[in-house]
C-alpha positions in Angstrom: 0.0 0.0 0.0 1.3 3.5 -0.9 2.4 5.7 1.9 1.2 9.0 0.4 -2.1 10.8 0.0 -3.2 12.4 -3.3 -5.9 15.1 -3.2 -7.0 16.7 -6.5 -10.2 18.6 -5.6 -11.7 20.6 -2.8 -14.1 19.2 -0.3 -17.9 19.7 -1.1 -20.1 21.6 1.4 -21.1 19.4 4.4 -23.2 19.3 7.6 -22.0 16.7 10.0 -21.7 15.6 13.6 -18.3 14.2 14.6 -16.9 12.3 17.6 -13.2 12.5 18.2 -11.0 10.1 20.1 -9.6 10.8 23.6 -7.2 13.6 24.4 -3.5 12.4 23.9 -2.1 14.5 26.7 -4.7 13.1 29.1 -4.4 9.5 27.8 -0.7 9.4 28.5 -0.9 11.2 31.9 -3.8 8.9 33.0 -1.7 5.8 32.2 1.4 7.1 34.0 -0.5 8.1 37.1 -2.5 4.9 37.1 0.8 3.0 37.2 1.6 4.8 40.5 -1.8 4.3 42.1 -2.5 1.5 44.5 -5.0 -0.8 42.8 -7.1 -0.9 39.6 -7.7 2.1 37.4 -9.7 2.0 34.2 -10.3 4.4 31.3 -12.6 4.5 28.4 -12.1 6.5 25.1 -8.4 6.1 25.6 -6.6 7.3 22.4 -5.3 4.2 20.6 -2.4 6.0 18.9 1.2 5.0 18.7 2.2 7.5 21.4 -0.3 6.1 23.9 0.5 2.4 22.9 4.2 3.1 23.5 3.3 4.4 26.9 1.4 1.1 27.6 4.4 -0.9 26.3 6.9 1.0 28.5 4.8 0.5 31.6 4.4 -3.2 30.9 8.2 -3.5 30.7 8.3 -1.8 34.1 6.2 -4.6 35.6 2.8 -2.9 35.4 -0.2 -5.2 34.6 -2.4 -3.8 31.8 -5.2 -5.3 29.9 -7.9 -4.1 27.4 -11.5 -5.4 27.1 -14.8 -4.0 26.0 -13.3 -0.7 24.8 -11.7 -0.2 28.3 -8.1 -0.1 29.5 -7.4 -1.4 33.0 -4.1 -0.7 34.8 -3.2 -2.4 38.1 -0.9 0.1 39.9 1.8 -1.0 42.4 2.0 2.3 44.2 4.7 5.0 44.0 8.1 3.6 43.0 6.4 0.2 42.6 8.0 -0.6 39.2 9.5 -4.1 38.9 11.8 -4.8 36.0 14.8 -6.7 34.7 18.4 -5.5 34.3 19.3 -3.3 31.3 15.9 -2.7 30.0 15.4 -0.3 27.0 12.2 1.8 26.9 11.3 2.8 23.4 9.2 6.0 23.6 8.8 6.3 19.8 7.8 9.8 18.7 6.3 10.9 22.0 8.1 13.7 23.8 5.3 13.7 26.4 6.0 10.0 27.3 9.8 10.3 27.2 10.0 13.4 29.4 7.2 12.6 31.9 8.3 9.0 32.5 11.8 10.3 33.5 10.1 11.9 36.5 8.8 8.5 37.6 12.2 6.9 37.3 14.3 9.0 39.6 14.4 6.2 42.2 15.2 3.4 39.7 17.7 1.0 41.2 18.9 -0.4 37.9 20.0 1.5 34.8 17.3 2.2 32.3 17.9 3.3 28.7 15.4 5.6 27.0 15.3 5.7 23.2 13.0 7.3 20.6 12.5 7.6 16.8 14.6 9.8 14.5 12.5 12.9 15.2 12.4 12.5 19.0 16.2 11.9 19.0 16.7 15.4 17.7 14.9 17.1 20.6 16.4 18.6 23.7 16.3 16.6 26.9 18.6 18.8 29.0 15.4 20.7 29.7 14.2 17.8 31.8 17.4 16.0 32.9 18.9 19.2 34.5 16.0 19.8 36.9 15.7 16.0 37.6 19.4 15.8 38.5 18.6 18.2 41.4 16.5 15.5 42.9 19.6 13.3 42.9 19.1 11.2 39.8 21.9 10.9 37.2 21.6 10.9 33.4 23.9 9.9 30.6 22.8 11.6 27.4 23.9 12.0 23.9 24.8 15.7 24.2 21.4 16.4 25.8 19.5 14.2 23.3 18.3 10.6 23.1 19.4 7.9 23.7 19.9 8.5 27.4 20.4 6.3 30.5 18.7 7.0 33.8 20.5 6.1 37.1 18.2 6.5 40.0 19.0 7.6 43.6 18.1 6.0 46.9 17.4 9.3 48.5 15.8 12.2 46.6 16.1 15.8 47.5 13.2 18.2 47.5 13.9 21.0 45.1 12.9 24.5 43.9 12.5 24.7 40.1 11.9 27.6 37.8 10.3 26.5 34.5 10.9 29.4 32.1 9.9 27.9 28.7 6.2 27.3 29.1 6.7 23.6 28.7 4.0 21.4 30.3 6.2 18.4 29.7 9.1 19.8 31.8 6.8 21.0 34.5 4.9 17.7 34.6 8.1 15.6 34.7 9.2 17.5 37.8 5.8 17.2 39.3 5.9 13.4 38.8 9.4 13.3 40.5 7.9 15.3 43.4 5.4 12.5 44.1 8.4 10.3 44.9 10.2 12.8 47.1 9.8 13.3 50.9 8.9 16.9 51.7 7.6 19.8 49.7 8.8 20.6 46.1 8.3 24.1 44.8 7.8 25.0 41.1 7.5 28.4 39.5 6.3 27.7 36.0 5.5 29.8 33.0 1.9 29.3 31.9 1.3 26.0 30.1 -1.1 23.1 30.0 -2.4 22.2 33.4 -3.8 18.7 32.9 -1.3 17.3 35.5 -2.3 19.8 38.1 -6.0 19.1 37.6 -5.4 15.3 37.8 -3.4 15.8 41.0 -6.2 17.9 42.5 -8.9 15.4 41.5 -6.8 12.6 43.1 -6.7 14.7 46.3 -2.9 14.8 46.2 -1.3 17.5 48.4 -0.8 20.2 45.6 -1.3 23.9 45.9 -1.4 26.2 42.8 -1.2 30.0 43.1 -1.8 31.7 39.7 0.0 34.9 38.8 -0.3 36.8 35.5 2.6 35.0 33.7 3.6 32.2 36.1 2.0 29.6 38.3 3.5 28.8 41.7 3.1 25.1 42.5 3.9 23.2 45.7 3.6 19.4 46.0 4.1 17.2 49.1 5.4 13.8 48.1 5.3 10.2 49.2 1.5 10.2 49.5 -0.7 7.3 48.5 -2.4 7.7 45.0 -5.9 6.3 44.7 -7.0 4.5 41.5 -8.6 6.7 38.8 -11.5 5.7 36.7 -11.7 8.1 33.7 -13.6 8.6 30.5 -11.0 10.5 28.4 -12.6 13.6 26.8 -12.1 14.3 23.1 -8.9 16.0 22.0 -9.1 19.7 21.0 -5.8 19.4 19.1 -7.3 16.7 16.9 -10.6 18.5 16.7 -8.8 21.6 15.5 -8.1 20.1 12.0 -11.9 19.7 11.5 -12.6 23.2 12.9 -10.3 24.7 10.3 -11.6 22.4 7.6 -15.1 23.7 8.3 -14.2 27.4 8.6 -12.3 27.4 5.3 -14.9 25.3 3.4 -18.0 26.8 1.7 -21.5 26.6 3.2 -20.5 24.0 5.8 -21.3 23.2 9.4 -19.8 20.8 11.9 -20.7 19.7 15.5 -17.9 18.1 17.4 -19.0 16.3 20.6 -17.6 16.2 24.1 -14.4 18.2 23.4 -11.9 19.1 26.2 -11.9 22.9 26.4 -9.4 23.2 29.2 -8.5 26.9 29.6 -4.8 26.1 28.8 -5.7 24.4 25.5 -8.2 26.7 23.9 -5.8 29.3 22.5 -6.9 28.4 19.0 -10.5 29.3 19.9 -9.4 32.7 21.3 -7.2 33.4 18.3 -10.0 32.5 15.9 -12.4 34.8 17.7 -9.9 37.7 17.3 -9.9 36.8 13.6 -13.8 37.1 13.4 -14.4 33.4 13.7 -16.8 32.4 16.5 -17.1 28.8 17.6 -20.2 28.2 19.7 -20.0 26.0 22.8 -23.0 23.9 23.9 -23.6 21.4 26.7 -20.8 22.7 28.9 -19.9 20.5 31.9 -17.1 19.9 34.3 -15.6 16.4 34.4 -12.9 15.5 37.0 -11.6 19.1 36.8 -11.7 19.3 33.0 -14.2 21.5 31.1 -16.0 19.7 28.3 -18.4 21.0 25.6 -19.8 20.4 22.1 -18.3 22.7 19.5 -20.5 24.1 16.7 -18.5 25.4 13.7 -19.6 27.2 10.6 -17.9 28.4 7.4 -16.6 32.0 7.6 -16.2 34.3 4.6 -14.7 37.4 6.2 -11.5 36.7 8.2 -9.6 39.5 10.0 -5.8 39.5 10.2 -4.2 39.4 13.6 -1.2 40.6 15.5 -1.4 37.5 17.7 -1.0 38.2 21.5 2.0 36.2 22.8 0.1 35.3 25.9 -2.0 32.9 23.7 1.0 31.1 22.3 1.2 28.4 24.9 -2.5 27.5 24.8 -2.3 27.1 21.0 1.2 25.7 20.5 0.1 22.5 18.7 -2.4 24.4 16.5 -0.3 27.2 14.9 0.2 25.4 11.6 -3.6 25.4 11.2 -3.9 29.0 12.4 -1.4 30.0 9.6 -3.8 28.5 7.1 -6.5 30.9 8.5 -4.1 33.8 8.2 -3.5 32.9 4.6 -7.2 33.6 3.9 -7.3 36.8 6.0 -7.9 40.2 4.5 -4.5 41.7 5.5 -1.2 40.9 7.2 -1.0 38.7 10.3 1.9 38.6 12.6 2.9 35.7 15.0 5.9 36.1 17.3 7.8 34.4 20.2 7.3 31.0 18.6 10.7 29.5 19.1 9.1 26.5 20.9 7.4 25.5 17.6 10.8 24.5 16.3 11.3 22.2 19.3 8.5 20.0 18.2 8.5 16.8 16.1 9.8 18.8 13.2 10.8 22.5 13.0 7.2 23.4 12.7 7.6 27.2 12.4 9.8 26.6 9.4 7.3 24.1 8.0 4.5 26.5 8.4 6.4 28.9 6.1 7.2 26.2 3.6 3.5 25.1 3.3 2.5 28.8 2.7 5.2 29.2 0.1 4.0 26.2 -1.7 0.5 27.6 -1.7 1.7 30.9 -3.1 1.2 33.0 0.1 3.9 35.6 0.8 5.4 35.3 4.3 8.4 36.6 6.1 10.0 34.0 8.4 12.5 34.9 11.2 14.0 32.9 14.0 10.9 32.9 16.2 8.3 34.8 14.2 6.3 34.8 11.0 4.5 37.5 9.1 1.7 36.2 6.7 0.3 38.3 3.9 -3.3 37.0 3.6 -5.2 36.6 0.3 -9.0 36.2 0.8 -9.3 35.1 -2.9 -6.6 32.5 -2.7 -7.0 29.5 -4.9 -4.1 27.0 -5.4 -4.0 25.9 -9.0 -0.8 23.9 -9.2 0.9 20.7 -8.0 2.1 20.7 -4.5 4.4 18.0 -2.9 4.9 17.7 0.8 7.7 15.4 1.9 10.8 15.1 4.1 9.1 16.5 7.2 10.5 14.0 9.8 7.1 12.2 9.7 5.5 15.0 11.7 1.9 14.1 12.0 0.7 17.7 12.3 2.5 18.7 9.1 0.8 15.8 7.2 -2.7 16.6 8.6 -2.3 20.4 8.1 -1.3 19.8 4.5 -4.4 17.6 4.0 -6.7 20.4 5.3 -4.9 22.9 3.0 -5.4 20.7 0.0 -9.1 20.2 0.8 -9.9 23.9 1.3 -7.5 25.8 -1.1 -7.5 23.4 -4.1 -4.6 22.3 -6.3 -3.2 18.8 -6.9 -1.4 17.7 -3.7 0.8 14.7 -3.0 1.5 14.4 0.7 4.0 11.8 1.8 4.3 9.7 5.0 0.6 9.0 5.4 1.4 6.6 8.3 2.6 9.6 10.4 -1.0 10.1 11.6 -0.7 6.9 13.7 1.4 8.9 16.2 -1.6 10.9 17.4 -4.7 10.5 15.3 -5.0 7.1 13.5 -8.6 7.6 12.4 -7.9 11.1 10.9 -8.3 10.0 7.3 -11.4 7.9 8.1 -13.0 11.0 9.6 -12.1 13.0 6.5 -13.8 10.4 4.3 -16.9 10.4 6.6 -17.2 14.1 6.0 -16.4 13.9 2.2 -18.9 11.0 1.7 -21.9 13.3 2.0 
């Protein structure tokens, strides 16, 4: 079977209802926390992607009992620091930065050396950002100049620490929070605003965590060595996956889409706030609170008139995975849009800021790319009438899916390589595209 996708015409108008699989960030965090609980935790709507399945495989190697039945995942936790494993194990974290970085926080007490590896893309990413603060707890790491593969050497006695997370990285913050669970005493974290799923899960589990919110930073304190209760969870739908279909609808003619039970956590809805500033309003219905997370149905309609934006940098963190899609909206805006302070985008699975510029160039949209910013000259009448090839993007799933949305909404003849990259985060992406296209 060919590993590329060809699209030769735009999508027709549609009116659909869509259900999206579970949130990837929450699926991975639930599994890792369930492994530290005492007893049986279960989850439904767990995202069955490569990142989550690699999390399950790693936990099984660490002696955690896990089984699937009747669309449910069940994990039998052995308590904090309850991993049981053989000498010289190698944990393959695949493409998942969330898994690779967060699991390090659970391994600071490991009595035997553990090697962490990842795929070609993950092996290019910076791990000093997590190993340096974790070394303060007493653990030791041998890295490949700050990159994978790395070896974890745990410590018998951990030190409580004070940590200043300056990058707005939820992965770095959460890794330290996980390490704090296994540390006697109180750990203090000052963290630039980022996703707060870990904090909400800690609070729901009644773990001793305090969070004080300031304008730009959160002050977090955690008391470790407390028993973790099992967590039964229905994973809400992923807004990052939903975003592809939000943008598909906005940029298509005479279309409407309802997406059910989406996680609208305040630290994840940057895309909705940015779209609103660009004259695109997404309606929320059936709002509810579920185990600390906010959930709603999203109602999306086509939009003819799109305003340009000088994007507020305080929205960057809450939209970090959606900027490639937001750039497509800016391509259709009536004017010049400006996005800045986006250096973190190039720390993802591929240099995404650079790829955003490349996709726009291939579409014929003028843009000015700098080290951490991009200026996009929108064209409300844009129609792509040429052949476009997308390849050599380190199998970044979001580059593939964004290119698919561009092809379906702007036209042209597109050949998009590495179709299997969607298995990282959204295996059913193309099935859902076909459901909408089928009329």
